[in-house]
C-alpha positions, 0 to 999 in steps of 0.5 A, a space after each residue: 532072587 527076583 520080584 515083580 517090578 510093582 513089588 513092595 520089596 525094593 531090595 533084599 533087606 525089605 524082603 527079609 524084613 517082611 519074611 521075618 515078621 511072618 515067614 508064611 506071608 511071603 510065597 517063594 517060588 522056584 523051578 525045582 523041588 524043595 531042597 533043590 538049588 532054587 529052593 536053597 537060593 531063596 531060603 539061605 539068605 533068610 536063614 542067615 537073617 534069623 528066619 526059620 526056613 521051615 516056615 517059608 512057603 515054597 512052591 515048586 514049579 516044573 521049571 523056571 518059566 512056570 515059576 516066572 509065570 507064577 510071579 507075573 500072575 501074582 501067584 508068587 511074591 518072589 522067585 529064586 533061581 540060578 
């Protein structure tokens, strides 16, 4: 789970706290389709934290490099990848 250096999320707890307030506010990106490992890496900690994973906005990209580009271009708040 990765965020930009200038992100307000300084640790996993701060990210999960924000997701718990409004799961749709945080855009999660990954380099593979919904239901894939990248997607699960991002939503499983949220699920364990009591967040409905179906409410999390996941955007799939064609590979990890595109997801990283989206993160750096501020089109995603966080990426999850393995």
